[in-house]
C-alpha positions in Angstrom: -50.5 103.1 1.9 -53.5 105.4 0.1 -52.4 109.6 -1.3 -53.1 111.2 2.5 -50.9 108.4 4.0 -48.6 109.8 2.3 -49.3 113.7 1.9 -49.2 113.1 5.3 -45.4 111.4 5.7 -44.6 113.6 3.4 -46.0 116.5 5.2 -44.1 115.5 8.3 -40.7 115.1 7.2 -40.7 118.5 4.8 -42.5 120.6 7.2 -44.8 122.2 4.5 -49.0 122.1 6.1 -51.0 119.1 4.8 -52.9 122.0 3.1 -49.5 122.9 0.9 -48.2 119.4 0.5 -51.2 118.3 -1.3 -51.0 121.2 -3.5 -46.7 120.5 -4.2 -47.8 116.5 -4.9 -50.8 117.5 -7.6 -48.8 119.1 -9.3 -46.1 117.0 -9.9 -48.2 114.2 -10.8 -50.7 116.5 -13.1 -46.2 117.3 -14.9 -45.4 113.6 -15.4 -49.6 113.0 -16.7 -48.6 115.2 -19.0 -45.2 114.8 -20.4 -46.4 110.8 -20.7 -49.1 112.1 -22.2 -46.8 113.7 -25.1 -44.8 110.0 -24.9 -41.6 112.9 -23.5 -40.3 109.5 -20.5 -39.7 111.5 -16.8 -36.9 110.2 -15.2 -35.5 110.6 -11.1 -32.1 109.5 -10.5 -31.7 106.7 -7.9 -35.1 106.1 -8.4 -36.7 105.3 -11.6 -38.4 106.3 -14.5 -41.6 106.6 -16.5 -42.3 106.4 -20.1 -45.1 105.8 -22.1 -44.8 102.2 -24.3 -47.3 101.5 -28.1 -48.3 98.6 -27.6 -49.2 97.0 -31.5 -52.4 96.0 -32.7 -52.6 92.0 -31.7 -55.2 88.9 -31.8 -55.8 87.0 -28.6 -57.9 84.2 -28.6 -60.2 84.2 -25.3 -58.7 81.3 -22.9 -61.3 78.6 -22.9 -62.5 78.3 -26.9 -61.3 78.8 -29.7 -63.2 82.4 -30.2 -61.2 85.0 -31.3 -60.5 88.9 -31.2 -58.3 91.8 -31.9 -56.3 94.2 -29.3 -56.3 97.0 -31.0 -52.5 99.6 -30.6 -52.6 101.8 -27.2 -49.6 103.1 -25.7 -49.2 101.8 -21.7 -47.4 103.2 -19.2 -43.8 101.8 -17.9 -42.2 102.5 -14.9 -38.5 100.8 -14.5 -37.1 101.1 -11.0 -33.4 103.0 -10.4 -30.6 100.9 -9.2 -31.2 103.0 -5.3 -34.4 102.4 -4.9 -33.7 98.9 -6.6 -31.1 97.9 -3.4 -33.6 99.5 -0.9 -36.5 97.3 -1.7 -34.4 94.0 -1.5 
């Protein structure tokens, strides 16, 4: 499902216009992003939670060669689905 399809479905279910729905969704995603940049987690009861996790620096070997490359430490986003979401997808 693409963003436009998602916006259309949410607009239909909520009774809001597509334009208003797009603004709300964009602001919600912006808020989630800002929280993750601050290393805060964002949780939606039953749906799941987003967390920023740190991946330590490491050295990897490129497959098929003996060349080793250092990968710097970085943060990544992790999503852990909630119980209700897991049950709905079964």
